[in-house]
N, CA, C and O atoms as a GROMACS GRO file, in nm:
protein
  224
    1MET      N    1  -0.011  -1.356  -0.790
    1MET     CA    2  -0.104  -1.258  -0.835
    1MET      C    3  -0.013  -1.151  -0.923
    1MET      O    4   0.088  -1.109  -0.868
    2ASN      N    5  -0.040  -1.110  -1.045
    2ASN     CA    6   0.046  -1.038  -1.146
    2ASN      C    7   0.030  -0.876  -1.076
    2ASN      O    8  -0.060  -0.841  -0.999
    3ARG      N    9   0.122  -0.808  -1.116
    3ARG     CA   10   0.138  -0.659  -1.064
    3ARG      C   11  -0.004  -0.583  -1.098
    3ARG      O   12  -0.058  -0.515  -1.011
    4LEU      N   13  -0.055  -0.597  -1.214
    4LEU     CA   14  -0.175  -0.514  -1.251
    4LEU      C   15  -0.310  -0.550  -1.174
    4LEU      O   16  -0.401  -0.469  -1.157
    5THR      N   17  -0.313  -0.704  -1.123
    5THR     CA   18  -0.396  -0.743  -1.074
    5THR      C   19  -0.404  -0.692  -0.905
    5THR      O   20  -0.504  -0.658  -0.842
    6ARG      N   21  -0.280  -0.699  -0.863
    6ARG     CA   22  -0.269  -0.635  -0.731
    6ARG      C   23  -0.271  -0.492  -0.714
    6ARG      O   24  -0.293  -0.451  -0.600
    7HIS      N   25  -0.249  -0.399  -0.819
    7HIS     CA   26  -0.268  -0.279  -0.802
    7HIS      C   27  -0.437  -0.236  -0.814
    7HIS      O   28  -0.492  -0.140  -0.760
    8PHE      N   29  -0.489  -0.327  -0.892
    8PHE     CA   30  -0.649  -0.288  -0.905
    8PHE      C   31  -0.700  -0.344  -0.784
    8PHE      O   32  -0.807  -0.291  -0.752
    9CYS      N   33  -0.661  -0.431  -0.706
    9CYS     CA   34  -0.707  -0.465  -0.584
    9CYS      C   35  -0.687  -0.362  -0.479
    9CYS      O   36  -0.777  -0.324  -0.404
   10TYR      N   37  -0.549  -0.315  -0.476
   10TYR     CA   38  -0.513  -0.212  -0.386
   10TYR      C   39  -0.603  -0.077  -0.431
   10TYR      O   40  -0.662  -0.021  -0.339
   11MET      N   41  -0.615  -0.031  -0.540
   11MET     CA   42  -0.699   0.087  -0.559
   11MET      C   43  -0.849   0.071  -0.503
   11MET      O   44  -0.911   0.156  -0.438
   12THR      N   45  -0.890  -0.044  -0.538
   12THR     CA   46  -1.034  -0.088  -0.498
   12THR      C   47  -1.058  -0.064  -0.350
   12THR      O   48  -1.151   0.007  -0.310
   13VAL      N   49  -0.965  -0.129  -0.261
   13VAL     CA   50  -0.954  -0.137  -0.116
   13VAL      C   51  -0.930   0.029  -0.076
   13VAL      O   52  -0.998   0.087   0.008
   14MET      N   53  -0.832   0.085  -0.146
   14MET     CA   54  -0.818   0.217  -0.114
   14MET      C   55  -0.944   0.324  -0.109
   14MET      O   56  -0.975   0.399  -0.017
   15ALA      N   57  -1.006   0.308  -0.233
   15ALA     CA   58  -1.129   0.357  -0.252
   15ALA      C   59  -1.237   0.332  -0.146
   15ALA      O   60  -1.300   0.426  -0.096
   16ALA      N   61  -1.252   0.227  -0.118
   16ALA     CA   62  -1.347   0.169  -0.020
   16ALA      C   63  -1.313   0.234   0.123
   16ALA      O   64  -1.398   0.285   0.197
   17GLY      N   65  -1.189   0.225   0.147
   17GLY     CA   66  -1.138   0.287   0.289
   17GLY      C   67  -1.158   0.445   0.274
   17GLY      O   68  -1.177   0.499   0.383
   18LEU      N   69  -1.158   0.520   0.178
   18LEU     CA   70  -1.189   0.650   0.180
   18LEU      C   71  -1.320   0.689   0.178
   18LEU      O   72  -1.350   0.803   0.212
   19ALA      N   73  -1.424   0.588   0.134
   19ALA     CA   74  -1.559   0.611   0.144
   19ALA      C   75  -1.616   0.601   0.273
   19ALA      O   76  -1.717   0.660   0.313
   20THR      N   77  -1.523   0.501   0.351
   20THR     CA   78  -1.574   0.478   0.476
   20THR      C   79  -1.511   0.560   0.601
   20THR      O   80  -1.547   0.548   0.718
   21GLY      N   81  -1.410   0.644   0.552
   21GLY     CA   82  -1.328   0.712   0.648
   21GLY      C   83  -1.238   0.672   0.735
   21GLY      O   84  -1.205   0.731   0.838
   22CYS      N   85  -1.190   0.551   0.687
   22CYS     CA   86  -1.075   0.499   0.770
   22CYS      C   87  -0.943   0.567   0.756
   22CYS      O   88  -0.938   0.661   0.676
   23ASP      N   89  -0.841   0.535   0.821
   23ASP     CA   90  -0.707   0.598   0.812
   23ASP      C   91  -0.680   0.604   0.661
   23ASP      O   92  -0.696   0.514   0.579
   24GLN      N   93  -0.629   0.746   0.639
   24GLN     CA   94  -0.579   0.758   0.489
   24GLN      C   95  -0.436   0.755   0.489
   24GLN      O   96  -0.382   0.815   0.582
   25LYS      N   97  -0.358   0.694   0.399
   25LYS     CA   98  -0.252   0.639   0.399
   25LYS      C   99  -0.191   0.678   0.243
   25LYS      O  100  -0.272   0.674   0.151
   26GLU      N  101  -0.076   0.710   0.219
   26GLU     CA  102  -0.020   0.750   0.097
   26GLU      C  103   0.088   0.633   0.066
   26GLU      O  104   0.156   0.571   0.148
   27ASP      N  105   0.087   0.622  -0.061
   27ASP     CA  106   0.189   0.518  -0.096
   27ASP      C  107   0.314   0.596  -0.142
   27ASP      O  108   0.308   0.673  -0.238
   28VAL      N  109   0.433   0.574  -0.069
   28VAL     CA  110   0.545   0.656  -0.069
   28VAL      C  111   0.650   0.570  -0.157
   28VAL      O  112   0.731   0.630  -0.228
   29LEU      N  113   0.650   0.448  -0.154
   29LEU     CA  114   0.753   0.355  -0.222
   29LEU      C  115   0.691   0.244  -0.233
   29LEU      O  116   0.618   0.204  -0.142
   30GLU      N  117   0.714   0.167  -0.358
   30GLU     CA  118   0.689   0.008  -0.368
   30GLU      C  119   0.812  -0.045  -0.451
   30GLU      O  120   0.847  -0.011  -0.564
   31ILE      N  121   0.865  -0.133  -0.372
   31ILE     CA  122   0.971  -0.207  -0.446
   31ILE      C  123   0.953  -0.352  -0.449
   31ILE      O  124   0.936  -0.418  -0.347
   32GLU      N  125   0.959  -0.412  -0.589
   32GLU     CA  126   0.950  -0.552  -0.596
   32GLU      C  127   1.046  -0.612  -0.647
   32GLU      O  128   1.081  -0.573  -0.758
   33THR      N  129   1.130  -0.741  -0.578
   33THR     CA  130   1.243  -0.802  -0.605
   33THR      C  131   1.190  -0.935  -0.637
   33THR      O  132   1.072  -0.967  -0.619
   34PRO      N  133   1.294  -1.024  -0.692
   34PRO     CA  134   1.262  -1.169  -0.726
   34PRO      C  135   1.235  -1.225  -0.557
   34PRO      O  136   1.152  -1.313  -0.536
   35GLY      N  137   1.307  -1.168  -0.457
   35GLY     CA  138   1.291  -1.222  -0.308
   35GLY      C  139   1.207  -1.157  -0.232
   35GLY      O  140   1.195  -1.208  -0.121
   36ALA      N  141   1.142  -1.062  -0.250
   36ALA     CA  142   1.068  -0.961  -0.166
   36ALA      C  143   1.007  -0.844  -0.232
   36ALA      O  144   1.049  -0.791  -0.335
   37GLU      N  145   0.902  -0.808  -0.161
   37GLU     CA  146   0.833  -0.685  -0.183
   37GLU      C  147   0.822  -0.586  -0.067
   37GLU      O  148   0.766  -0.609   0.040
   38VAL      N  149   0.885  -0.467  -0.104
   38VAL     CA  150   0.875  -0.352   0.018
   38VAL      C  151   0.778  -0.254  -0.006
   38VAL      O  152   0.787  -0.193  -0.112
   39ASP      N  153   0.682  -0.225   0.076
   39ASP     CA  154   0.581  -0.110   0.068
   39ASP      C  155   0.612  -0.031   0.177
   39ASP      O  156   0.636  -0.080   0.287
   40VAL      N  157   0.613   0.108   0.151
   40VAL     CA  158   0.647   0.222   0.227
   40VAL      C  159   0.518   0.307   0.231
   40VAL      O  160   0.496   0.376   0.132
   41GLU      N  161   0.435   0.310   0.329
   41GLU     CA  162   0.320   0.406   0.337
   41GLU      C  163   0.318   0.518   0.436
   41GLU      O  164   0.362   0.501   0.550
   42ARG      N  165   0.265   0.638   0.394
   42ARG     CA  166   0.266   0.728   0.507
   42ARG      C  167   0.120   0.780   0.546
   42ARG      O  168   0.031   0.803   0.464
   43ASP      N  169   0.112   0.792   0.662
   43ASP     CA  170  -0.042   0.829   0.709
   43ASP      C  171  -0.026   0.986   0.678
   43ASP      O  172   0.066   1.061   0.711
   44THR      N  173  -0.143   1.015   0.603
   44THR     CA  174  -0.163   1.175   0.560
   44THR      C  175  -0.198   1.259   0.685
   44THR      O  176  -0.171   1.379   0.678
   45GLU      N  177  -0.264   1.204   0.816
   45GLU     CA  178  -0.294   1.279   0.911
   45GLU      C  179  -0.177   1.302   0.997
   45GLU      O  180  -0.141   1.416   1.025
   46THR      N  181  -0.114   1.194   1.041
   46THR     CA  182  -0.016   1.209   1.149
   46THR      C  183   0.132   1.207   1.084
   46THR      O  184   0.220   1.258   1.154
   47GLY      N  185   0.166   1.161   0.977
   47GLY     CA  186   0.305   1.178   0.904
   47GLY      C  187   0.359   1.038   0.948
   47GLY      O  188   0.478   1.017   0.924
   48GLU      N  189   0.301   0.961   0.996
   48GLU     CA  190   0.355   0.828   1.062
   48GLU      C  191   0.407   0.753   0.930
   48GLU      O  192   0.340   0.774   0.829
   49VAL      N  193   0.524   0.664   0.917
   49VAL     CA  194   0.554   0.601   0.804
   49VAL      C  195   0.560   0.456   0.859
   49VAL      O  196   0.624   0.423   0.958
   50GLU      N  197   0.484   0.374   0.782
   50GLU     CA  198   0.473   0.199   0.788
   50GLU      C  199   0.570   0.160   0.657
   50GLU      O  200   0.564   0.198   0.539
   51ILE      N  201   0.650   0.080   0.718
   51ILE     CA  202   0.724  -0.015   0.623
   51ILE      C  203   0.684  -0.164   0.633
   51ILE      O  204   0.681  -0.227   0.739
   52ASP      N  205   0.652  -0.213   0.511
   52ASP     CA  206   0.612  -0.346   0.507
   52ASP      C  207   0.700  -0.445   0.424
   52ASP      O  208   0.713  -0.416   0.305
   53VAL      N  209   0.762  -0.558   0.470
   53VAL     CA  210   0.847  -0.633   0.393
   53VAL      C  211   0.778  -0.754   0.371
   53VAL      O  212   0.750  -0.816   0.474
   54ASP      N  213   0.736  -0.812   0.241
   54ASP     CA  214   0.700  -0.953   0.239
   54ASP      C  215   0.790  -1.033   0.152
   54ASP      O  216   0.808  -1.015   0.032
   55GLU      N  217   0.850  -1.133   0.235
   55GLU     CA  218   0.932  -1.225   0.159
   55GLU      C  219   0.853  -1.329   0.060
   55GLU      O  220   0.749  -1.381   0.099
   56LYS      N  221   0.901  -1.354  -0.054
   56LYS     CA  222   0.828  -1.455  -0.143
   56LYS      C  223   0.866  -1.577  -0.130
   56LYS      O  224   0.814  -1.666  -0.198
   0.00000   0.00000   0.00000
């Protein structure tokens, strides 16, 4: 999945989440390398940080 498509899907899911009132998370950092993708998100209510690493 290319980056533009992934961002579009992410924004669609985020908009749906905000509309339904689920946890609100803020994208802090996104890194893409040939071997992995790293996403860092922060919960806007609690300040909790979530780090997700996906190996390709």
